[in-house]
MARMARTOR-817468 format. One line per 10 residues: number of its first residue (from 1); their letters; for each residue x, y, z of C-alpha. Coordinates in steps of 0.001 Angstrom, whole numbers, plus 524288, in hexadecimal, padded with zeros to 5 digits. Each point is the difference from the previous one (the first is absolute). Last residue first. Layout:
// MARMARTOR-817468
NUM) a) X,Y,Z  ...
This chain:
// MARMARTOR-817468
71) elvvvtegeq) 81439,80597,7FA46  805B7,80D22,80357  7FC1B,80CF9,7FA16  8099E,80B90,801D4  7FDBD,80F43,80135  7F197,80186,802A6  7FD55,80E16,804AB  7FC37,80153,80E80  80896,80BF2,8025F  802B6,805E0,7F301
61) vtqgervrie) 80B2C,7FD2D,7F736  809A5,80895,7F8C9  8083F,7F8EB,7F558  80E7D,800DB,7FFB7  8024C,7F0B6,7FF67  7F425,7F961,7F991  7F30E,7FC49,80582  7F597,7F5AB,7FD81  80795,7F393,80272  7F8BB,7F37D,7FCDE
51) kvagarpaev) 7FFB5,7F1F3,803D8  80AEC,7FF98,80A32  7FFF3,7F2A0,805D2  7FBF3,7FC87,80E15  80322,80162,80E43  7F81F,80974,807C1  7FEAC,80E3A,8033A  80AF0,803CD,7F5CB  80739,80C54,8047A  7FF91,80DFF,7FBB1
41) piemkmselv) 80D2A,8055B,80435  8013D,80DD2,804C7  80B5C,80858,7FB75  7FFE2,80DDA,806EF  802D9,80CC2,7F999  7F23F,8048A,80375  7FA29,7F449,7F831  807A5,7F5FD,7F80C  7F95F,7F359,7FD83  806D9,7F2C1,7FF42
31) ivpdgaavkd) 7F97F,7F501,7F850  7FE21,7F118,80214  8060B,7FF6D,80D3A  7FF7C,7F204,8062D  7F79D,7FFB3,80C20  7F8E4,7F3D2,7FC74  807E2,7F898,7F63C  801C0,802C3,7F16F  8004A,7F81A,7F3B4  80379,80818,7F455
21) gvkatvqfvv) 7F734,7FE5D,7F3E7  7FEF8,80DFA,7FCEA  80C24,806F8,805DC  802BE,8044D,80DDE  807F7,80BCA,80559  7F9A5,80B2B,7F926  80790,80BBF,8051B  7FD5C,80E14,803AC  7F1B7,80017,7FCC4  7FBB2,80DF4,80465
11) gtihakieea) 7F797,8023F,80B54  7F24C,7FF5E,80689  7FFE3,7F697,80AC8  7FAEA,7F1A2,8023E  80164,7FCBA,7F1B9  7F764,7F3D6,7FD48  802E1,7F1DF,7FDC1  7F50A,7F9D2,7F858  7FCF8,7F121,802CC  7FD7A,7F5D6,7F555
1) m) 7FA68,7F2F0,803CF
């Protein structure tokens, strides 16, 4: 079952650390956001495979926006 991972803050995508097809464990960072000169990782809530990445580095995202989809 697919699960959307959402940005928990508004910021700029500093780094995309996962690729489509990657297997991740709970707590693994999938992207890193930059906000107010701080780098904040967005982590996988559970183990799974990355199905879709909806952002790119340098893109501004809003709090609550879906950034990655796990399957």
